[in-house]
C-alpha positions in Angstrom: 13.8 -13.1 2.7 10.3 -13.6 1.4 7.7 -10.9 1.6 4.1 -12.1 1.3 1.9 -9.4 0.3 -1.0 -11.9 -1.0 -3.8 -10.7 1.7 -4.5 -7.8 4.1 -6.5 -8.4 6.7 -9.8 -5.7 7.5 -11.0 -5.3 10.7 -8.6 -7.2 12.7 -9.9 -6.0 16.2 -13.6 -6.8 15.3 -15.3 -10.0 16.4 -14.9 -12.6 13.8 -18.0 -13.1 11.4 -18.7 -16.4 9.6 -15.8 -16.0 7.2 -12.9 -13.8 7.5 -12.8 -10.7 5.3 -10.0 -10.8 2.9 -8.7 -8.8 0.1 -6.1 -9.6 -2.3 -3.4 -6.8 -2.4 -0.8 -6.3 -4.7 1.6 -3.5 -4.3 2.0 -0.6 -6.7 6.0 -1.3 -6.8 7.4 -4.9 -6.4 9.4 -5.3 -3.7 12.4 -7.3 -5.6 12.8 -3.9 -7.3 13.5 -1.4 -4.8 17.3 -1.9 -4.9 17.1 -1.0 -9.0 14.7 1.9 -8.0 16.8 3.2 -5.2 20.3 2.9 -7.5 18.5 4.7 -10.4 16.6 7.6 -8.2 20.0 8.0 -6.3 21.9 8.1 -9.4 19.6 10.8 -10.9 20.0 12.9 -7.7 23.9 12.9 -8.0 24.0 14.0 -11.5 21.5 17.1 -10.8 23.7 17.7 -7.6 26.9 17.8 -10.1 25.2 19.5 -12.5 24.6 22.2 -9.7 27.7 22.2 -8.1 29.2 22.8 -12.0 27.1 25.6 -12.3 28.0 27.2 -9.2 31.9 26.8 -9.6 32.2 27.1 -13.5 29.7 29.9 -14.2 30.9 33.5 -13.4 29.1 35.2 -10.8 27.2 37.9 -12.8 26.1 35.1 -15.1 24.5 33.0 -12.7 20.9 31.8 -13.1 18.7 31.7 -9.9 15.8 29.7 -11.2 18.5 27.0 -12.9 20.1 26.4 -9.6 16.5 26.2 -7.8 15.6 23.6 -10.3 18.9 21.8 -10.2 18.3 21.5 -6.3 14.8 20.5 -6.3 15.2 17.7 -8.7 18.3 16.7 -6.9 16.3 16.7 -3.5 13.3 15.1 -4.9 15.3 12.0 -6.6 17.6 11.9 -3.6 14.7 11.4 -0.7 12.8 9.2 -2.5 15.7 7.1 -3.7 16.6 6.9 0.0 13.2 5.7 1.0 13.3 3.1 -1.5 16.8 2.0 -0.3 15.5 2.2 3.2 12.6 -0.4 2.1 15.1 -2.2 -0.1 17.1 -3.0 3.5 13.8 -4.4 4.9 12.8 -1.5 6.8 9.3 -0.4 6.3 7.5 2.7 7.9 4.2 1.6 9.7 1.8 3.5 10.9 0.7 3.3 14.5 -2.7 1.4 14.0 -0.7 -1.1 12.1 2.1 -1.5 15.3 -0.8 -1.9 17.5 -2.5 -4.5 15.1 0.8 -6.4 15.2 1.4 -6.3 19.1 -1.9 -7.8 19.2 -1.5 -10.6 17.0 1.9 -11.2 18.6 0.2 -11.9 21.9 
């Protein structure tokens, strides 16, 4: 499965001029590395989730610290959400906006 990110077309629905307007496109994250990034981010999310559970179960109730628990929860959810997005993109599902879907349907017909 190869993804070609070489060009992005502008003004797809506009009448064509003398030549097509093309802009080179280079994605900020290489699509070949989506799997590595998803694994690393989900691993870090698991680590912070484990720290939260360890802090919750092993520390005495009177010695628990709310800012520490909120920090573990926030970091875990942030890493997990970004990791899941990379995992979804690694499987080949991309989130498109409505305009791109309409453009795709116009090109298809």
